[in-house]
C-alpha positions as CSV (number, residue, x, y, z in Angstrom):
1,M,0.0,0.0,0.0
2,E,1.3,3.4,-0.9
3,F,1.8,6.2,1.6
4,K,-1.2,8.5,1.6
5,D,1.0,11.6,1.4
6,F,4.4,12.8,2.5
7,S,3.2,13.5,6.1
8,D,2.1,9.8,6.2
9,F,5.7,8.8,5.2
10,L,7.2,11.2,7.8
11,K,4.9,9.8,10.5
12,T,6.1,6.2,9.7
13,V,9.8,7.2,9.7
14,E,9.5,9.1,13.0
15,G,7.7,6.2,14.6
16,L,10.4,3.8,13.6
17,D,13.1,6.2,14.8
18,S,11.4,6.5,18.2
19,E,11.4,2.7,18.4
20,G,15.1,2.6,17.8
21,K,14.6,0.6,14.6
22,E,17.1,0.7,11.7
23,F,15.5,1.0,8.2
24,V,16.2,1.8,4.6
25,I,14.3,4.5,2.7
26,C,13.7,3.5,-1.0
27,T,12.7,6.3,-3.3
28,V,11.9,6.2,-7.0
29,V,14.1,9.0,-8.4
30,D,13.5,8.4,-12.1
31,S,11.1,6.4,-14.2
32,T,10.2,6.2,-17.9
33,G,7.6,4.4,-20.0
34,S,5.0,2.4,-18.2
35,S,7.0,1.7,-15.0
36,P,4.8,0.7,-12.1
37,Q,5.6,3.7,-9.9
38,K,6.6,7.3,-10.7
39,A,9.4,9.5,-9.3
40,G,8.9,10.3,-5.6
41,S,7.2,7.0,-4.7
42,K,8.7,5.6,-1.4
43,M,9.0,2.4,0.5
44,V,10.6,1.8,3.9
45,V,12.1,-1.6,4.8
46,T,12.9,-2.2,8.4
47,C,15.5,-4.3,10.3
48,D,12.6,-6.5,11.6
49,D,11.4,-7.3,8.0
50,R,8.5,-4.9,7.9
51,C,7.7,-2.9,4.7
52,F,5.7,0.3,4.4
53,G,4.8,2.0,1.1
54,T,5.7,0.6,-2.3
55,V,8.0,1.1,-5.3
56,G,5.8,-0.8,-7.6
57,G,5.4,-4.4,-6.4
58,G,6.4,-7.5,-8.3
59,V,10.0,-8.3,-9.3
60,V,11.3,-4.8,-8.9
61,E,10.0,-4.4,-5.3
62,S,11.3,-7.9,-4.4
63,E,14.8,-7.0,-5.6
64,V,14.7,-3.7,-3.8
65,I,13.6,-5.3,-0.5
66,N,16.4,-7.9,-0.8
67,R,19.0,-5.2,-1.4
68,A,17.6,-3.1,1.5
69,K,17.9,-6.1,3.8
70,M,21.5,-6.6,2.7
71,M,22.2,-2.9,3.4
72,L,20.8,-3.3,6.9
73,K,23.0,-6.3,7.5
74,E,26.2,-4.8,6.2
75,K,25.5,-1.1,7.1
76,T,26.4,-0.1,3.6
77,P,26.2,3.5,2.3
78,P,23.4,4.9,0.0
79,Q,23.1,3.4,-3.4
80,V,21.0,3.6,-6.6
81,I,19.5,0.5,-8.3
82,R,18.6,0.9,-12.0
83,F,16.0,-1.4,-13.7
84,D,15.5,-1.8,-17.4
85,L,12.0,-3.2,-17.3
86,N,12.0,-4.3,-20.9
87,N,14.5,-7.0,-19.9
88,F,12.1,-8.6,-17.5
89,D,9.7,-11.5,-18.3
90,V,6.2,-11.0,-19.6
91,G,3.9,-9.4,-17.1
92,V,6.3,-6.7,-16.0
93,C,5.6,-3.2,-17.3
94,G,8.0,-1.7,-19.8
95,G,10.2,1.3,-19.3
96,S,12.9,1.9,-16.8
97,M,13.3,2.9,-13.1
98,S,16.0,4.2,-10.8
99,I,15.6,3.7,-7.1
100,F,17.7,5.4,-4.4
101,L,18.3,3.4,-1.2
102,E,19.4,5.1,2.0
103,G,20.0,3.3,5.2
104,I,19.2,4.9,8.5
105,Y,21.4,3.2,11.1
106,S,21.5,3.6,14.8
107,N,24.6,5.2,16.2
108,K,24.0,3.5,19.5
109,E,25.0,-0.1,19.3
110,V,25.3,-2.5,22.2
111,L,26.8,-6.0,21.8
112,I,26.0,-8.3,24.8
113,F,27.8,-11.5,25.3
114,G,25.7,-13.8,27.4
115,A,21.9,-14.1,27.6
116,G,21.5,-14.5,31.3
117,H,19.2,-12.8,33.7
118,V,21.1,-9.5,33.8
119,A,21.2,-9.5,30.0
120,E,17.4,-10.0,30.0
121,A,16.9,-6.9,32.1
122,V,19.4,-4.8,30.1
123,C,17.7,-5.7,26.8
124,D,14.2,-5.0,28.3
125,I,15.3,-1.4,29.2
126,L,17.6,-0.7,26.2
127,S,14.8,-1.6,23.8
128,K,12.9,1.5,25.0
129,L,16.0,3.7,24.5
130,S,16.6,3.5,20.7
131,Y,19.6,1.2,21.0
132,R,20.5,-1.4,18.4
133,I,21.1,-4.5,20.4
134,T,22.9,-7.7,19.6
135,V,22.9,-10.7,22.0
136,F,25.5,-13.5,21.6
137,D,25.2,-16.8,23.4
138,N,25.9,-20.4,22.7
139,R,22.5,-21.5,24.3
140,S,19.7,-21.4,21.8
141,E,17.1,-21.9,24.5
142,R,18.2,-18.6,26.2
143,L,18.2,-16.6,23.0
144,N,14.7,-17.8,22.2
145,L,13.3,-16.1,25.3
146,P,10.6,-13.4,24.4
147,V,12.6,-10.6,25.9
148,F,15.3,-11.0,23.1
149,K,12.8,-11.1,20.2
150,N,13.6,-7.5,19.1
151,C,17.3,-8.0,19.3
152,E,19.7,-9.4,16.8
153,R,20.5,-12.9,18.1
154,I,23.6,-14.8,17.4
155,C,24.0,-18.4,18.6
156,A,27.5,-19.6,18.3
157,E,30.5,-20.7,20.3
158,Y,32.4,-17.8,22.1
159,S,35.6,-19.1,20.6
160,D,34.2,-18.4,17.2
161,L,32.9,-14.9,17.8
162,K,35.1,-13.1,15.2
163,N,33.2,-15.0,12.4
164,H,29.8,-13.8,13.7
165,V,30.0,-10.2,14.9
166,K,31.2,-6.9,13.5
167,I,32.7,-4.6,16.1
168,T,33.3,-0.9,15.4
169,T,34.3,2.2,17.4
170,N,30.6,2.7,17.8
171,T,30.0,-0.6,19.6
172,D,29.6,-0.7,23.4
173,I,30.4,-4.2,24.5
174,L,28.9,-5.8,27.7
175,I,30.3,-9.2,28.8
176,M,28.2,-11.3,31.1
177,T,28.5,-14.9,30.0
178,P,27.7,-17.9,32.3
179,N,31.3,-18.3,33.5
180,H,34.7,-16.7,34.0
181,E,36.3,-18.8,31.2
182,Y,34.0,-17.5,28.6
183,D,34.2,-13.9,29.9
184,F,38.0,-13.9,29.8
185,L,38.0,-15.5,26.3
186,V,35.6,-12.9,25.0
187,V,37.6,-10.0,26.5
188,K,40.8,-11.3,25.0
189,E,39.2,-11.4,21.6
190,V,37.3,-8.1,21.6
191,L,40.4,-6.2,22.9
192,K,42.0,-6.8,19.6
193,E,39.1,-4.9,17.8
194,N,38.4,-1.1,17.4
195,Y,35.6,-1.1,19.9
196,G,33.8,1.8,21.6
197,S,33.8,0.5,25.2
198,I,34.0,-2.8,27.2
199,G,32.2,-3.5,30.4
200,V,32.4,-6.9,32.3
201,L,30.0,-8.1,34.9
202,G,31.9,-9.2,38.0
203,S,33.5,-8.4,41.3
204,H,36.7,-6.6,42.3
205,K,38.3,-10.0,42.8
206,K,37.4,-11.0,39.3
207,R,38.9,-7.7,38.0
208,L,42.3,-8.7,39.5
209,E,42.1,-12.1,38.0
210,L,41.1,-10.7,34.6
211,H,44.0,-8.2,34.6
212,E,46.5,-10.9,35.4
213,Y,45.1,-13.1,32.7
214,L,45.3,-10.4,30.1
215,K,48.9,-9.4,31.1
216,N,49.9,-13.1,30.7
217,H,48.4,-12.9,27.2
218,G,50.6,-9.9,26.2
219,F,48.2,-7.0,26.6
220,A,49.5,-3.6,27.8
221,T,48.4,-1.9,30.9
222,N,46.7,1.0,29.0
223,E,44.7,-1.5,27.0
224,I,43.6,-3.4,30.1
225,D,42.7,-0.2,32.0
226,R,40.0,0.6,29.4
227,I,37.9,-2.3,30.7
228,R,35.2,-1.4,33.2
229,I,34.9,-4.2,35.7
230,P,32.7,-4.3,37.7
231,V,30.5,-2.7,35.0
232,G,27.9,-0.2,36.0
233,L,27.6,2.7,38.4
234,D,28.1,1.8,42.1
235,I,24.5,2.1,43.4
236,G,24.6,-0.9,45.6
237,S,22.9,-3.1,43.0
238,K,21.4,-6.3,44.2
239,N,18.9,-7.9,41.7
240,P,19.2,-8.2,37.9
241,Y,17.1,-5.1,37.2
242,E,19.0,-2.9,39.6
243,I,22.3,-4.1,38.1
244,A,20.9,-3.5,34.6
245,I,19.9,0.1,35.6
246,S,23.4,0.8,36.9
247,I,24.9,-0.6,33.7
248,I,22.6,1.5,31.4
249,A,23.1,4.6,33.5
250,E,26.8,4.2,33.0
251,L,26.4,3.8,29.3
252,I,24.2,7.0,29.1
253,K,26.8,8.9,31.2
254,M,29.6,7.9,28.8
255,R,27.5,8.8,25.7
256,S,26.6,12.2,27.1
257,R,30.3,13.0,27.5
258,E,30.8,12.3,23.8
259,R,28.3,14.9,22.7
């Protein structure tokens, strides 16, 4: 279904932005002949596989949707797709179309290793704060919990994380796996990347053990000191939700300093 008018399009985009969703805006910028939609027609494809508006339906729209999904996955820059409709099979209108695709990506990314109780609470709160959330765990039954349904979920072994995640300087990493061994392994691997920040769930005793482990693996003191452990503001947190609030408050505080 087409957007009723431009304000209908804006309302959709603003709603998605307020939900913290990433999406691609697809706009017909040129059309000739009997193409199914004319210049200015718009469609929005979201990170959770929803589509609003139309660029003509059929083969063209299917190809545009697939390209938009790939853009969302790879965070690629804007691009133009050109279609010569005369080359399509019978049933497709003649003429040509050019469609401009522009990805709207979140600049607040949180990558959580471990889908335990604290991660549940963190995701529940972050989902209301326009964050793009990825949860990594090797337990499919944990990742299938309803609280994670709006997150990107990756089920794989922690030792294989580099083949499954993309870490950038815009990525805030939270590490809260089921045990110290996994935590230390993940820290060791992500420290080699150009990350935004790293926070690890744990105690002061665990902090000393982690520092010793990293020194033994050749990491310099200035690299190790960037890790926040225990992660979160010191508010005397007791239960998972209190801990989650302290973690998110710390994230917000760090983000506000960057503005």
